[in-house]
Biopython code that builds the backbone (N, CA, C, O; Angstrom):
import numpy as np
from Bio.PDB.StructureBuilder import StructureBuilder

atoms = [
    (1, "MET", "N", (-47.281, -23.481, 49.102)),
    (1, "MET", "CA", (-46.120, -24.987, 49.813)),
    (1, "MET", "C", (-46.659, -25.987, 49.436)),
    (1, "MET", "O", (-47.862, -26.176, 49.255)),
    (2, "PRO", "N", (-45.278, -27.108, 49.209)),
    (2, "PRO", "CA", (-45.284, -28.050, 48.457)),
    (2, "PRO", "C", (-45.972, -29.142, 49.803)),
    (2, "PRO", "O", (-45.969, -29.231, 51.031)),
    (3, "ARG", "N", (-46.868, -30.277, 47.812)),
    (3, "ARG", "CA", (-47.413, -31.062, 49.167)),
    (3, "ARG", "C", (-47.201, -31.709, 50.318)),
    (3, "ARG", "O", (-46.004, -31.780, 50.596)),
    (4, "ARG", "N", (-48.002, -32.259, 51.169)),
    (4, "ARG", "CA", (-46.562, -33.949, 51.803)),
    (4, "ARG", "C", (-47.089, -35.196, 51.374)),
    (4, "ARG", "O", (-48.267, -35.414, 51.090)),
    (5, "LYS", "N", (-46.065, -36.069, 51.341)),
    (5, "LYS", "CA", (-46.704, -36.925, 50.389)),
    (5, "LYS", "C", (-47.135, -37.575, 51.695)),
    (5, "LYS", "O", (-46.593, -37.571, 52.801)),
    (6, "GLN", "N", (-48.867, -38.437, 51.028)),
    (6, "GLN", "CA", (-50.076, -39.100, 51.841)),
    (6, "GLN", "C", (-48.638, -40.470, 52.111)),
    (6, "GLN", "O", (-47.813, -40.938, 51.326)),
    (7, "ALA", "N", (-48.834, -40.650, 53.155)),
    (7, "ALA", "CA", (-48.563, -41.703, 53.758)),
    (7, "ALA", "C", (-48.850, -43.394, 53.382)),
    (7, "ALA", "O", (-50.044, -43.487, 53.097)),
    (8, "ARG", "N", (-48.387, -44.313, 53.316)),
    (8, "ARG", "CA", (-49.173, -45.224, 53.041)),
    (8, "ARG", "C", (-49.119, -46.328, 54.558)),
    (8, "ARG", "O", (-48.295, -46.561, 55.442)),
    (9, "ARG", "N", (-50.619, -46.822, 54.180)),
    (9, "ARG", "CA", (-50.809, -47.963, 55.810)),
    (9, "ARG", "C", (-49.835, -49.347, 55.325)),
    (9, "ARG", "O", (-49.560, -49.785, 54.208)),
    (10, "THR", "N", (-49.510, -49.742, 56.538)),
    (10, "THR", "CA", (-48.701, -51.151, 56.474)),
    (10, "THR", "C", (-50.028, -51.995, 56.178)),
    (10, "THR", "O", (-51.121, -51.750, 56.688)),
    (11, "SER", "N", (-49.799, -52.879, 55.404)),
    (11, "SER", "CA", (-51.155, -54.619, 56.222)),
    (11, "SER", "C", (-50.190, -55.190, 56.493)),
    (11, "SER", "O", (-48.973, -55.035, 56.399)),
    (12, "VAL", "N", (-51.292, -56.314, 57.070)),
    (12, "VAL", "CA", (-50.614, -56.950, 57.742)),
    (12, "VAL", "C", (-49.894, -58.134, 57.216)),
    (12, "VAL", "O", (-49.036, -58.928, 57.603)),
    (13, "ARG", "N", (-50.485, -57.947, 56.354)),
    (13, "ARG", "CA", (-49.683, -58.559, 54.812)),
    (13, "ARG", "C", (-47.444, -58.676, 54.839)),
    (13, "ARG", "O", (-46.489, -59.438, 54.688)),
    (14, "ASP", "N", (-47.974, -56.819, 55.252)),
    (14, "ASP", "CA", (-46.331, -56.374, 55.220)),
    (14, "ASP", "C", (-45.634, -56.634, 56.478)),
    (14, "ASP", "O", (-44.417, -56.820, 56.484)),
    (15, "ILE", "N", (-46.715, -56.670, 58.115)),
    (15, "ILE", "CA", (-46.255, -56.760, 58.720)),
    (15, "ILE", "C", (-45.591, -58.246, 59.574)),
    (15, "ILE", "O", (-44.907, -58.197, 60.596)),
    (16, "GLN", "N", (-46.072, -59.718, 58.722)),
    (16, "GLN", "CA", (-45.872, -60.983, 59.059)),
    (16, "GLN", "C", (-44.865, -60.386, 58.128)),
    (16, "GLN", "O", (-44.277, -59.519, 58.776)),
    (17, "ALA", "N", (-44.282, -60.457, 56.634)),
    (17, "ALA", "CA", (-42.925, -60.157, 56.796)),
    (17, "ALA", "C", (-42.313, -59.251, 57.385)),
    (17, "ALA", "O", (-41.138, -59.550, 57.600)),
    (18, "ILE", "N", (-42.580, -58.384, 57.695)),
    (18, "ILE", "CA", (-41.091, -57.432, 58.629)),
    (18, "ILE", "C", (-40.856, -58.623, 59.612)),
    (18, "ILE", "O", (-39.723, -58.961, 59.954)),
    (19, "LEU", "N", (-42.176, -59.339, 60.117)),
    (19, "LEU", "CA", (-41.333, -60.140, 61.130)),
    (19, "LEU", "C", (-40.780, -61.962, 60.720)),
    (19, "LEU", "O", (-40.222, -62.793, 61.437)),
    (20, "ARG", "N", (-41.197, -62.027, 59.411)),
    (20, "ARG", "CA", (-40.265, -63.677, 58.966)),
    (20, "ARG", "C", (-39.167, -63.021, 58.313)),
    (20, "ARG", "O", (-38.525, -62.496, 59.223)),
    (21, "LEU", "N", (-38.726, -62.824, 57.433)),
    (21, "LEU", "CA", (-37.771, -61.701, 57.382)),
    (21, "LEU", "C", (-36.619, -61.412, 57.868)),
    (21, "LEU", "O", (-35.538, -61.643, 57.328)),
    (22, "THR", "N", (-36.857, -60.738, 59.223)),
    (22, "THR", "CA", (-36.378, -60.366, 60.068)),
    (22, "THR", "C", (-35.718, -61.459, 61.139)),
    (22, "THR", "O", (-34.560, -61.446, 61.558)),
    (23, "HIS", "N", (-36.904, -62.528, 61.507)),
    (23, "HIS", "CA", (-36.424, -63.577, 62.414)),
    (23, "HIS", "C", (-36.024, -65.008, 62.450)),
    (23, "HIS", "O", (-35.552, -65.753, 63.309)),
    (24, "GLU", "N", (-36.648, -65.206, 60.292)),
    (24, "GLU", "CA", (-36.770, -66.719, 60.385)),
    (24, "GLU", "C", (-35.423, -66.654, 58.871)),
    (24, "GLU", "O", (-34.826, -67.623, 58.402)),
    (25, "GLN", "N", (-35.291, -65.007, 58.386)),
    (25, "GLN", "CA", (-33.999, -64.892, 57.177)),
    (25, "GLN", "C", (-32.839, -64.343, 57.742)),
    (25, "GLN", "O", (-31.968, -65.207, 57.639)),
    (26, "GLY", "N", (-32.262, -63.062, 58.439)),
    (26, "GLY", "CA", (-32.434, -62.713, 59.017)),
    (26, "GLY", "C", (-31.863, -60.776, 58.690)),
    (26, "GLY", "O", (-30.863, -60.075, 58.848)),
    (27, "LEU", "N", (-33.212, -60.667, 58.190)),
    (27, "LEU", "CA", (-32.182, -59.517, 58.025)),
    (27, "LEU", "C", (-32.527, -58.576, 58.861)),
    (27, "LEU", "O", (-33.385, -58.440, 59.734)),
    (28, "SER", "N", (-31.146, -57.565, 58.129)),
    (28, "SER", "CA", (-31.429, -56.328, 58.821)),
    (28, "SER", "C", (-32.703, -54.751, 59.134)),
    (28, "SER", "O", (-33.640, -54.546, 58.362)),
    (29, "VAL", "N", (-32.575, -54.343, 59.696)),
    (29, "VAL", "CA", (-33.699, -53.057, 59.099)),
    (29, "VAL", "C", (-33.854, -52.999, 58.082)),
    (29, "VAL", "O", (-34.717, -53.609, 57.450)),
    (30, "ARG", "N", (-32.423, -51.655, 57.333)),
    (30, "ARG", "CA", (-32.212, -51.761, 56.083)),
    (30, "ARG", "C", (-33.046, -52.641, 55.238)),
    (30, "ARG", "O", (-34.210, -52.453, 54.884)),
    (31, "GLU", "N", (-32.138, -53.787, 54.933)),
    (31, "GLU", "CA", (-32.622, -54.221, 54.168)),
    (31, "GLU", "C", (-33.866, -55.713, 53.873)),
    (31, "GLU", "O", (-34.072, -56.605, 53.050)),
    (32, "VAL", "N", (-34.521, -55.083, 55.414)),
    (32, "VAL", "CA", (-35.671, -55.361, 55.329)),
    (32, "VAL", "C", (-36.644, -54.181, 54.192)),
    (32, "VAL", "O", (-37.562, -54.454, 53.419)),
    (33, "SER", "N", (-35.896, -52.651, 54.541)),
    (33, "SER", "CA", (-37.082, -51.461, 54.463)),
    (33, "SER", "C", (-36.564, -51.379, 52.765)),
    (33, "SER", "O", (-37.039, -50.645, 51.898)),
    (34, "GLU", "N", (-35.558, -52.276, 52.634)),
    (34, "GLU", "CA", (-35.373, -52.387, 51.066)),
    (34, "GLU", "C", (-36.370, -53.181, 50.246)),
    (34, "GLU", "O", (-36.924, -52.778, 49.224)),
    (35, "ARG", "N", (-36.533, -54.410, 50.849)),
    (35, "ARG", "CA", (-37.036, -54.966, 49.974)),
    (35, "ARG", "C", (-38.620, -54.870, 50.345)),
    (35, "ARG", "O", (-39.388, -55.700, 49.859)),
    (36, "LEU", "N", (-39.020, -54.014, 51.070)),
    (36, "LEU", "CA", (-40.120, -54.391, 51.205)),
    (36, "LEU", "C", (-40.584, -52.675, 51.186)),
    (36, "LEU", "O", (-41.521, -52.150, 51.788)),
    (37, "LYS", "N", (-39.931, -52.268, 50.599)),
    (37, "LYS", "CA", (-40.332, -50.542, 50.190)),
    (37, "LYS", "C", (-41.288, -49.713, 51.140)),
    (37, "LYS", "O", (-42.248, -48.983, 50.893)),
    (38, "ILE", "N", (-40.528, -50.183, 52.586)),
    (38, "ILE", "CA", (-41.051, -49.207, 53.027)),
    (38, "ILE", "C", (-39.819, -48.770, 53.687)),
    (38, "ILE", "O", (-38.686, -49.209, 53.492)),
    (39, "SER", "N", (-40.295, -47.577, 54.727)),
    (39, "SER", "CA", (-39.113, -46.591, 55.901)),
    (39, "SER", "C", (-38.024, -47.505, 57.018)),
    (39, "SER", "O", (-38.374, -48.322, 57.870)),
    (40, "LYS", "N", (-36.809, -47.113, 56.724)),
    (40, "LYS", "CA", (-36.646, -48.866, 58.263)),
    (40, "LYS", "C", (-37.549, -47.655, 59.335)),
    (40, "LYS", "O", (-38.420, -48.154, 60.047)),
    (41, "THR", "N", (-37.380, -46.445, 59.412)),
    (41, "THR", "CA", (-38.361, -46.276, 61.226)),
    (41, "THR", "C", (-39.936, -47.161, 60.848)),
    (41, "THR", "O", (-40.652, -47.388, 61.824)),
    (42, "THR", "N", (-40.194, -47.406, 60.128)),
    (42, "THR", "CA", (-41.482, -48.526, 60.203)),
    (42, "THR", "C", (-41.070, -49.753, 60.410)),
    (42, "THR", "O", (-41.729, -50.311, 61.288)),
    (43, "VAL", "N", (-40.130, -50.479, 59.885)),
    (43, "VAL", "CA", (-39.661, -51.786, 59.861)),
    (43, "VAL", "C", (-39.443, -50.788, 61.518)),
    (43, "VAL", "O", (-40.368, -51.027, 62.294)),
    (44, "SER", "N", (-38.712, -50.089, 61.903)),
    (44, "SER", "CA", (-38.235, -50.685, 63.658)),
    (44, "SER", "C", (-38.993, -50.554, 64.923)),
    (44, "SER", "O", (-38.734, -50.902, 66.075)),
    (45, "THR", "N", (-40.492, -49.663, 64.118)),
    (45, "THR", "CA", (-41.757, -50.149, 64.854)),
    (45, "THR", "C", (-41.636, -51.076, 65.141)),
    (45, "THR", "O", (-41.193, -51.572, 66.178)),
    (46, "TYR", "N", (-42.081, -51.542, 64.103)),
    (46, "TYR", "CA", (-43.379, -53.482, 63.706)),
    (46, "TYR", "C", (-42.199, -53.922, 65.064)),
    (46, "TYR", "O", (-42.559, -54.644, 65.994)),
    (47, "LEU", "N", (-40.469, -53.217, 64.937)),
    (47, "LEU", "CA", (-40.313, -55.092, 65.497)),
    (47, "LEU", "C", (-40.728, -54.409, 66.691)),
    (47, "LEU", "O", (-41.821, -54.898, 66.973)),
    (48, "LEU", "N", (-40.326, -53.239, 67.826)),
    (48, "LEU", "CA", (-40.734, -52.399, 69.183)),
    (48, "LEU", "C", (-42.407, -53.959, 69.545)),
    (48, "LEU", "O", (-42.572, -55.014, 70.158)),
    (49, "ARG", "N", (-43.266, -52.888, 68.530)),
    (49, "ARG", "CA", (-43.886, -53.565, 68.342)),
    (49, "ARG", "C", (-44.737, -54.781, 68.844)),
    (49, "ARG", "O", (-45.646, -55.074, 69.621)),
    (50, "ALA", "N", (-43.815, -55.343, 67.853)),
    (50, "ALA", "CA", (-44.034, -56.870, 68.591)),
    (50, "ALA", "C", (-42.851, -57.841, 69.354)),
    (50, "ALA", "O", (-43.013, -59.032, 69.620)),
    (51, "ARG", "N", (-41.182, -56.754, 69.743)),
    (51, "ARG", "CA", (-41.782, -57.340, 70.759)),
    (51, "ARG", "C", (-41.524, -57.053, 72.399)),
    (51, "ARG", "O", (-40.808, -57.625, 73.221)),
    (52, "GLU", "N", (-42.717, -55.552, 72.525)),
    (52, "GLU", "CA", (-43.071, -55.010, 73.165)),
    (52, "GLU", "C", (-44.760, -56.070, 73.165)),
    (52, "GLU", "O", (-45.772, -55.711, 73.767)),
    (53, "ALA", "N", (-44.684, -56.871, 72.651)),
    (53, "ALA", "CA", (-46.292, -57.526, 72.455)),
    (53, "ALA", "C", (-45.642, -58.834, 73.224)),
    (53, "ALA", "O", (-46.344, -59.349, 74.094)),
    (54, "GLY", "N", (-44.185, -59.471, 72.925)),
    (54, "GLY", "CA", (-43.742, -60.979, 73.205)),
    (54, "GLY", "C", (-43.882, -61.827, 72.366)),
    (54, "GLY", "O", (-44.397, -62.944, 72.426)),
    (55, "LEU", "N", (-43.222, -61.064, 71.241)),
    (55, "LEU", "CA", (-43.651, -61.863, 69.688)),
    (55, "LEU", "C", (-42.374, -61.992, 69.341)),
    (55, "LEU", "O", (-42.076, -62.522, 68.270)),
]
sb = StructureBuilder()
sb.init_structure("model")
sb.init_model(0)
sb.init_chain("A")
sb.init_seg("    ")
for serial, (resi, resn, name, xyz) in enumerate(atoms, 1):
    if name == "N":
        sb.init_residue(resn, " ", resi, " ")
    sb.init_atom(name, np.array(xyz, "f"), 0.0, 1.0, " ", f" {name:<3s}", serial, name[0])
structure = sb.get_structure()
């Protein structure tokens, strides 16, 4: 059975970059994902969490 790829933890620095790139630079989820080399799902999740927290 193939081994699953181990998930990389998203650092605080990555989360800050997600918020900065989307809000200050106006990049899309796809563009942020490609630039930071993380999944679109991860980017979307952190944007949702920030929105729910009122950030």
